[in-house]
C-alpha positions, 0 to 999 in steps of 0.5 A: 422372292430372292434378296441379295443385300450385299453386292459390289459393282465396278464403282468399288472393287467389283467387276461388273457395271451396276447395270450389268450386276442388276442384269445378272440379278434379274437372270439369277431370279432375284427380286431384290438387290442392294448395291453396297459398294465400298465408301461410294454411292456413285453406282446407285442411279445406274443400278436403279434405272436398270432395275426399273427397266427389268423389274428388279427392286434396287436398294441404295446402299453402301459399305463403310470400312471402319477401324477399331482398336480391335481391327477392322469393322464394316457397316452396311448401310441399306435404303440410304438416301444416295442424294443426301448432301452431307453423305456425299460431302463425307464420301467425297472427303474419304475418296480424296484421302484414298487417292492420297493413300494410293499415291503414297503406296505407289511411291513406296513401291517405287523405292523398293523397285516395283515401279507402277504408274499411279495413272495405271492404277486409276485406269484399273479403278475406272469410275470406282474409288481406288483401293488396294485391290487396284494397286494389287492388279497393277502390280500383277499386270507388271509381273511383280506379283503372281496374283492379287493375293501374292501382292497383298501378302508380300507388298501391300498387306498390313505390316508389308513394307509398302502398306500405308494405314488408311484414315480411321473411321469409327463404326459409331461415326459410320452408323450415325452417317448412315442413319442420318441418311435415312439408312438401316445400319447393319454390322457386316459379316462380323464372323469370328469377331462377333461378340454380345458385348460389341453388339450392345456397343454398336447397338447403343450407337444406333445399329439396327441389324446384323448380317447373318447369312454370308459366305465367310460365316460357318453354319455355327456362326450363322446360328449364334449371331442370329440368336444373339441378334433376336435377343437384342431385338435387331434385324438380320440380313444376308448377302453374298458379298458379290464382286465378280462372276469368275472365281467368286466364293459365292454366286450371286443370290446364294446367301439371300435374306429371307422374306420375313427379314425383308418385310421387317427391314422395310417396316423399320425403314417406313418407321424411320420415315 
């Protein structure tokens, strides 16, 4: 049994539709797939339906992008109730703010001589929540940047002339929202930012797990994070953070969650219920 508990679809910044992602999981030999799009659960019903057809267990999930005084922090929500109304209302507010932010960045780019249409950005985003990667792709299409990385480095990355800060969401708020929706809150790819002190703070706010197996983590970081999570009595998870099939840093399923960890997560979910 393979379980990839961190993936993205075209509803955020992935390349595959949810049904295509589940098909890819099926042909990759995965039994469990968590769809954890950025700040949205819109793709979950489509993924669940295709999972039923193919025999792949799809976990409704989300990845919430948070901001702290020390920088960014991402919180995964696993097995959330994707029909939970307070969650949907909050996500709708975040999406409106993202659209406002995108419009401001497009305006700043135009003032600097890099004219792209907001409609073009929305077209690239499709059904997904608008984000900077979509703006970057629009810049590449217009010939203003060599590639997405170049667009971020020169124009829309943090500290660049067209960068607009996003509305701050605290990890504590994200954890509370995930827990209220019946989900398992997990600190996503903490990497070099991991510290036992910060882990205790997030655990006090309701954090239930830490992502250990991730393509951004070195073997040493994985061992260190797993050890500290065990000492704190927290769950551990793993995922490929899959976005696209071409040029992906890690193929779907290659950073999977072990069977014993999946069982522990499922048991914790049952206890919550």
